[in-house]
A tleap script that builds the chain and sets N, CA, C and O, in Angstrom:
source leaprc.protein.ff14SB
mol = sequence {
  NMET THR ILE GLU ILE ASN GLU GLU TYR VAL
  GLN ASN ASN ILE SER THR ARG GLU VAL GLU
  VAL LEU HIE LEU ILE SER LEU GLY TYR SER
  ASN ARG GLU ILE ALA ASP THR LEU PHE ILE
  SER ARG LEU THR VAL GLU THR HIE ARG ARG
  ASN MET VAL LYS LYS MET GLY PHE LYS ASN
  ALA TYR GLN LEU VAL VAL TRP ALA PHE LYS
  GLU ARG VAL PHE CALA
}
set mol.1.N position { -3.185 15.197 -2.045 }
set mol.1.CA position { -2.231 14.462 -2.822 }
set mol.1.C position { -2.985 13.482 -3.708 }
set mol.1.O position { -3.880 12.777 -3.242 }
set mol.2.N position { -2.628 13.439 -4.972 }
set mol.2.CA position { -3.240 12.521 -5.917 }
set mol.2.C position { -2.266 11.402 -6.226 }
set mol.2.O position { -1.092 11.649 -6.502 }
set mol.3.N position { -2.749 10.178 -6.181 }
set mol.3.CA position { -1.918 9.020 -6.461 }
set mol.3.C position { -2.422 8.373 -7.736 }
set mol.3.O position { -3.582 7.971 -7.827 }
set mol.4.N position { -1.543 8.277 -8.715 }
set mol.4.CA position { -1.888 7.606 -9.962 }
set mol.4.C position { -1.754 6.102 -9.741 }
set mol.4.O position { -0.713 5.623 -9.290 }
set mol.5.N position { -2.809 5.365 -10.059 }
set mol.5.CA position { -2.834 3.932 -9.797 }
set mol.5.C position { -3.056 3.167 -11.088 }
set mol.5.O position { -3.893 3.537 -11.912 }
set mol.6.N position { -2.299 2.101 -11.252 }
set mol.6.CA position { -2.508 1.196 -12.364 }
set mol.6.C position { -3.731 0.347 -12.011 }
set mol.6.O position { -3.638 -0.527 -11.150 }
set mol.7.N position { -4.854 0.584 -12.647 }
set mol.7.CA position { -6.134 -0.041 -12.293 }
set mol.7.C position { -6.127 -1.560 -12.382 }
set mol.7.O position { -6.915 -2.216 -11.700 }
set mol.8.N position { -5.264 -2.128 -13.199 }
set mol.8.CA position { -5.181 -3.582 -13.346 }
set mol.8.C position { -4.872 -4.244 -11.996 }
set mol.8.O position { -5.392 -5.321 -11.707 }
set mol.9.N position { -4.046 -3.623 -11.181 }
set mol.9.CA position { -3.686 -4.210 -9.890 }
set mol.9.C position { -4.773 -4.021 -8.857 }
set mol.9.O position { -4.932 -4.851 -7.962 }
set mol.10.N position { -5.511 -2.958 -8.965 }
set mol.10.CA position { -6.600 -2.716 -8.023 }
set mol.10.C position { -7.671 -3.787 -8.189 }
set mol.10.O position { -8.182 -4.314 -7.200 }
set mol.11.N position { -8.005 -4.103 -9.402 }
set mol.11.CA position { -9.069 -5.064 -9.646 }
set mol.11.C position { -8.640 -6.501 -9.369 }
set mol.11.O position { -9.450 -7.309 -8.917 }
set mol.12.N position { -7.387 -6.826 -9.633 }
set mol.12.CA position { -6.961 -8.216 -9.537 }
set mol.12.C position { -6.269 -8.593 -8.230 }
set mol.12.O position { -6.277 -9.762 -7.847 }
set mol.13.N position { -5.678 -7.634 -7.548 }
set mol.13.CA position { -4.866 -8.004 -6.401 }
set mol.13.C position { -5.200 -7.259 -5.120 }
set mol.13.O position { -5.576 -7.877 -4.124 }
set mol.14.N position { -5.070 -5.967 -5.133 }
set mol.14.CA position { -5.235 -5.190 -3.914 }
set mol.14.C position { -6.190 -4.026 -4.141 }
set mol.14.O position { -6.347 -3.542 -5.261 }
set mol.15.N position { -6.820 -3.590 -3.064 }
set mol.15.CA position { -7.837 -2.544 -3.168 }
set mol.15.C position { -7.211 -1.167 -3.397 }
set mol.15.O position { -6.005 -0.986 -3.232 }
set mol.16.N position { -8.033 -0.222 -3.772 }
set mol.16.CA position { -7.575 1.150 -3.983 }
set mol.16.C position { -6.987 1.717 -2.700 }
set mol.16.O position { -5.944 2.369 -2.742 }
set mol.17.N position { -7.622 1.487 -1.571 }
set mol.17.CA position { -7.120 1.996 -0.290 }
set mol.17.C position { -5.773 1.359 0.049 }
set mol.17.O position { -4.872 2.029 0.553 }
set mol.18.N position { -5.643 0.070 -0.230 }
set mol.18.CA position { -4.367 -0.598 0.012 }
set mol.18.C position { -3.263 -0.004 -0.860 }
set mol.18.O position { -2.130 0.143 -0.404 }
set mol.19.N position { -3.578 0.334 -2.092 }
set mol.19.CA position { -2.590 0.963 -2.962 }
set mol.19.C position { -2.196 2.327 -2.414 }
set mol.19.O position { -1.024 2.700 -2.468 }
set mol.20.N position { -3.158 3.075 -1.889 }
set mol.20.CA position { -2.843 4.369 -1.276 }
set mol.20.C position { -1.888 4.185 -0.103 }
set mol.20.O position { -0.915 4.927 0.035 }
set mol.21.N position { -2.166 3.202 0.734 }
set mol.21.CA position { -1.290 2.912 1.872 }
set mol.21.C position { 0.090 2.487 1.364 }
set mol.21.O position { 1.109 2.953 1.873 }
set mol.22.N position { 0.123 1.617 0.379 }
set mol.22.CA position { 1.379 1.145 -0.191 }
set mol.22.C position { 2.202 2.294 -0.765 }
set mol.22.O position { 3.420 2.342 -0.590 }
set mol.23.N position { 1.542 3.203 -1.438 }
set mol.23.CA position { 2.243 4.353 -2.010 }
set mol.23.C position { 2.916 5.176 -0.909 }
set mol.23.O position { 4.069 5.583 -1.049 }
set mol.24.N position { 2.204 5.413 0.166 }
set mol.24.CA position { 2.768 6.187 1.273 }
set mol.24.C position { 3.880 5.419 1.986 }
set mol.24.O position { 4.844 6.022 2.457 }
set mol.25.N position { 3.755 4.102 2.067 }
set mol.25.CA position { 4.834 3.283 2.619 }
set mol.25.C position { 6.084 3.462 1.763 }
set mol.25.O position { 7.188 3.624 2.283 }
set mol.26.N position { 5.896 3.432 0.445 }
set mol.26.CA position { 7.035 3.557 -0.468 }
set mol.26.C position { 7.703 4.924 -0.379 }
set mol.26.O position { 8.873 5.072 -0.731 }
set mol.27.N position { 6.963 5.915 0.091 }
set mol.27.CA position { 7.525 7.256 0.280 }
set mol.27.C position { 8.197 7.413 1.644 }
set mol.27.O position { 8.745 8.469 1.960 }
set mol.28.N position { 8.145 6.347 2.446 }
set mol.28.CA position { 8.813 6.353 3.738 }
set mol.28.C position { 7.974 6.868 4.891 }
set mol.28.O position { 8.510 7.152 5.962 }
set mol.29.N position { 6.681 6.993 4.697 }
set mol.29.CA position { 5.796 7.458 5.772 }
set mol.29.C position { 5.690 6.388 6.855 }
set mol.29.O position { 5.713 5.194 6.559 }
set mol.30.N position { 5.576 6.814 8.090 }
set mol.30.CA position { 5.325 5.894 9.204 }
set mol.30.C position { 3.837 5.545 9.217 }
set mol.30.O position { 3.034 6.182 8.535 }
set mol.31.N position { 3.485 4.538 9.995 }
set mol.31.CA position { 2.065 4.171 10.105 }
set mol.31.C position { 1.241 5.353 10.615 }
set mol.31.O position { 0.135 5.587 10.128 }
set mol.32.N position { 1.762 6.094 11.582 }
set mol.32.CA position { 1.052 7.257 12.133 }
set mol.32.C position { 0.875 8.327 11.052 }
set mol.32.O position { -0.207 8.903 10.935 }
set mol.33.N position { 1.909 8.600 10.267 }
set mol.33.CA position { 1.820 9.609 9.200 }
set mol.33.C position { 0.822 9.188 8.122 }
set mol.33.O position { 0.074 10.015 7.599 }
set mol.34.N position { 0.818 7.904 7.798 }
set mol.34.CA position { -0.138 7.394 6.811 }
set mol.34.C position { -1.553 7.552 7.344 }
set mol.34.O position { -2.450 7.997 6.628 }
set mol.35.N position { -1.745 7.190 8.594 }
set mol.35.CA position { -3.069 7.309 9.216 }
set mol.35.C position { -3.554 8.752 9.185 }
set mol.35.O position { -4.704 9.018 8.836 }
set mol.36.N position { -2.686 9.675 9.546 }
set mol.36.CA position { -3.061 11.090 9.547 }
set mol.36.C position { -3.365 11.597 8.140 }
set mol.36.O position { -4.304 12.369 7.947 }
set mol.37.N position { -2.584 11.169 7.168 }
set mol.37.CA position { -2.770 11.605 5.778 }
set mol.37.C position { -4.079 11.096 5.191 }
set mol.37.O position { -4.769 11.815 4.469 }
set mol.38.N position { -4.413 9.846 5.508 }
set mol.38.CA position { -5.613 9.220 4.930 }
set mol.38.C position { -6.843 9.309 5.838 }
set mol.38.O position { -7.916 8.815 5.491 }
set mol.39.N position { -6.678 9.938 6.997 }
set mol.39.CA position { -7.785 10.096 7.947 }
set mol.39.C position { -8.359 8.754 8.396 }
set mol.39.O position { -9.573 8.567 8.464 }
set mol.40.N position { -7.449 7.825 8.701 }
set mol.40.CA position { -7.824 6.524 9.237 }
set mol.40.C position { -6.982 6.268 10.487 }
set mol.40.O position { -6.062 7.032 10.777 }
set mol.41.N position { -7.284 5.212 11.220 }
set mol.41.CA position { -6.511 4.930 12.430 }
set mol.41.C position { -5.201 4.220 12.081 }
set mol.41.O position { -5.063 3.614 11.018 }
set mol.42.N position { -4.249 4.313 13.006 }
set mol.42.CA position { -2.964 3.636 12.844 }
set mol.42.C position { -3.181 2.129 12.750 }
set mol.42.O position { -2.504 1.451 11.977 }
set mol.43.N position { -4.120 1.605 13.532 }
set mol.43.CA position { -4.423 0.180 13.505 }
set mol.43.C position { -4.948 -0.247 12.128 }
set mol.43.O position { -4.626 -1.335 11.651 }
set mol.44.N position { -5.742 0.594 11.500 }
set mol.44.CA position { -6.249 0.300 10.153 }
set mol.44.C position { -5.096 0.249 9.154 }
set mol.44.O position { -5.071 -0.610 8.272 }
set mol.45.N position { -4.153 1.160 9.292 }
set mol.45.CA position { -2.972 1.150 8.410 }
set mol.45.C position { -2.209 -0.161 8.589 }
set mol.45.O position { -1.829 -0.799 7.608 }
set mol.46.N position { -1.988 -0.557 9.826 }
set mol.46.CA position { -1.272 -1.801 10.104 }
set mol.46.C position { -2.015 -3.004 9.526 }
set mol.46.O position { -1.397 -3.939 9.017 }
set mol.47.N position { -3.336 -2.972 9.609 }
set mol.47.CA position { -4.151 -4.059 9.059 }
set mol.47.C position { -4.020 -4.107 7.543 }
set mol.47.O position { -3.855 -5.187 6.974 }
set mol.48.N position { -4.090 -2.949 6.874 }
set mol.48.CA position { -3.923 -2.917 5.415 }
set mol.48.C position { -2.546 -3.462 5.029 }
set mol.48.O position { -2.427 -4.262 4.101 }
set mol.49.N position { -1.528 -3.034 5.733 }
set mol.49.CA position { -0.163 -3.478 5.441 }
set mol.49.C position { -0.055 -5.002 5.603 }
set mol.49.O position { 0.475 -5.689 4.729 }
set mol.50.N position { -0.551 -5.508 6.707 }
set mol.50.CA position { -0.495 -6.944 6.987 }
set mol.50.C position { -1.284 -7.734 5.935 }
set mol.50.O position { -0.822 -8.770 5.458 }
set mol.51.N position { -2.466 -7.242 5.577 }
set mol.51.CA position { -3.289 -7.934 4.581 }
set mol.51.C position { -2.620 -7.981 3.214 }
set mol.51.O position { -2.672 -9.002 2.529 }
set mol.52.N position { -1.989 -6.876 2.816 }
set mol.52.CA position { -1.311 -6.848 1.513 }
set mol.52.C position { -0.153 -7.837 1.483 }
set mol.52.O position { 0.012 -8.582 0.517 }
set mol.53.N position { 0.642 -7.840 2.536 }
set mol.53.CA position { 1.781 -8.753 2.605 }
set mol.53.C position { 1.285 -10.196 2.517 }
set mol.53.O position { 1.848 -11.012 1.787 }
set mol.54.N position { 0.235 -10.498 3.262 }
set mol.54.CA position { -0.323 -11.856 3.267 }
set mol.54.C position { -0.911 -12.235 1.906 }
set mol.54.O position { -0.649 -13.325 1.398 }
set mol.55.N position { -1.715 -11.327 1.310 }
set mol.55.CA position { -2.352 -11.598 0.012 }
set mol.55.C position { -1.332 -11.897 -1.072 }
set mol.55.O position { -1.527 -12.783 -1.904 }
set mol.56.N position { -0.232 -11.137 -1.049 }
set mol.56.CA position { 0.771 -11.262 -2.098 }
set mol.56.C position { 1.797 -12.352 -1.798 }
set mol.56.O position { 2.638 -12.663 -2.642 }
set mol.57.N position { 1.733 -12.928 -0.606 }
set mol.57.CA position { 2.631 -14.019 -0.265 }
set mol.57.C position { 4.037 -13.575 0.095 }
set mol.57.O position { 4.987 -14.341 -0.061 }
set mol.58.N position { 4.181 -12.345 0.576 }
set mol.58.CA position { 5.489 -11.831 0.952 }
set mol.58.C position { 5.712 -11.981 2.447 }
set mol.58.O position { 4.803 -12.349 3.190 }
set mol.59.N position { 6.941 -11.689 2.880 }
set mol.59.CA position { 7.276 -11.789 4.299 }
set mol.59.C position { 7.226 -10.444 5.006 }
set mol.59.O position { 7.072 -10.388 6.226 }
set mol.60.N position { 7.357 -9.350 4.243 }
set mol.60.CA position { 7.370 -8.028 4.877 }
set mol.60.C position { 6.992 -6.942 3.872 }
set mol.60.O position { 6.845 -7.203 2.678 }
set mol.61.N position { 6.840 -5.731 4.377 }
set mol.61.CA position { 6.415 -4.605 3.544 }
set mol.61.C position { 7.494 -4.194 2.548 }
set mol.61.O position { 7.183 -3.658 1.485 }
set mol.62.N position { 8.757 -4.439 2.884 }
set mol.62.CA position { 9.834 -4.108 1.946 }
set mol.62.C position { 9.636 -4.869 0.638 }
set mol.62.O position { 9.733 -4.285 -0.442 }
set mol.63.N position { 9.362 -6.159 0.730 }
set mol.63.CA position { 9.121 -6.954 -0.473 }
set mol.63.C position { 7.912 -6.425 -1.238 }
set mol.63.O position { 7.890 -6.441 -2.469 }
set mol.64.N position { 6.931 -5.968 -0.516 }
set mol.64.CA position { 5.722 -5.415 -1.115 }
set mol.64.C position { 6.041 -4.165 -1.937 }
set mol.64.O position { 5.544 -4.006 -3.052 }
set mol.65.N position { 6.864 -3.290 -1.388 }
set mol.65.CA position { 7.245 -2.055 -2.085 }
set mol.65.C position { 8.072 -2.374 -3.326 }
set mol.65.O position { 7.855 -1.783 -4.383 }
set mol.66.N position { 9.012 -3.299 -3.206 }
set mol.66.CA position { 9.830 -3.703 -4.357 }
set mol.66.C position { 8.931 -4.248 -5.459 }
set mol.66.O position { 9.094 -3.901 -6.629 }
set mol.67.N position { 7.977 -5.106 -5.083 }
set mol.67.CA position { 7.034 -5.664 -6.058 }
set mol.67.C position { 6.236 -4.557 -6.740 }
set mol.67.O position { 6.048 -4.581 -7.957 }
set mol.68.N position { 5.769 -3.589 -5.956 }
set mol.68.CA position { 4.940 -2.511 -6.505 }
set mol.68.C position { 5.684 -1.718 -7.570 }
set mol.68.O position { 5.108 -1.372 -8.601 }
set mol.69.N position { 6.953 -1.430 -7.330 }
set mol.69.CA position { 7.716 -0.690 -8.325 }
set mol.69.C position { 8.060 -1.547 -9.527 }
set mol.69.O position { 8.039 -1.077 -10.665 }
set mol.70.N position { 8.374 -2.800 -9.269 }
set mol.70.CA position { 8.706 -3.724 -10.350 }
set mol.70.C position { 7.520 -3.925 -11.290 }
set mol.70.O position { 7.681 -3.973 -12.510 }
set mol.71.N position { 6.338 -4.040 -10.710 }
set mol.71.CA position { 5.121 -4.284 -11.485 }
set mol.71.C position { 4.411 -2.987 -11.917 }
set mol.71.O position { 3.354 -3.029 -12.547 }
set mol.72.N position { 4.997 -1.865 -11.577 }
set mol.72.CA position { 4.447 -0.549 -11.950 }
set mol.72.C position { 3.004 -0.368 -11.462 }
set mol.72.O position { 2.117 0.036 -12.213 }
set mol.73.N position { 2.807 -0.678 -10.195 }
set mol.73.CA position { 1.492 -0.514 -9.597 }
set mol.73.C position { 1.110 0.961 -9.570 }
set mol.73.O position { -0.059 1.315 -9.727 }
set mol.74.N position { 2.096 1.806 -9.371 }
set mol.74.CA position { 1.865 3.252 -9.397 }
set mol.74.C position { 2.111 3.737 -10.819 }
set mol.74.O position { 3.218 3.617 -11.345 }
set mol.75.N position { 1.073 4.284 -11.434 }
set mol.75.CA position { 1.171 4.722 -12.836 }
set mol.75.C position { 1.997 5.988 -12.958 }
set mol.75.O position { 2.185 6.499 -14.062 }
savepdb mol mol.pdb
quit
């Protein structure tokens, strides 16, 4: 699966891997499904999710997904 990423957000806010995780979250994947898709552990997925929420100053992943679509993080 190829994910089109708006590079401006990768450099200024969140990493490429975090954007990949965010994209899969927005598609409704569970942490286990994301881990299997990206060949990482479930704990790593949870850490990426938690770090993104914290970095962006949100309270949960739902706000993160809304922000991503609003800001067109996915090209």
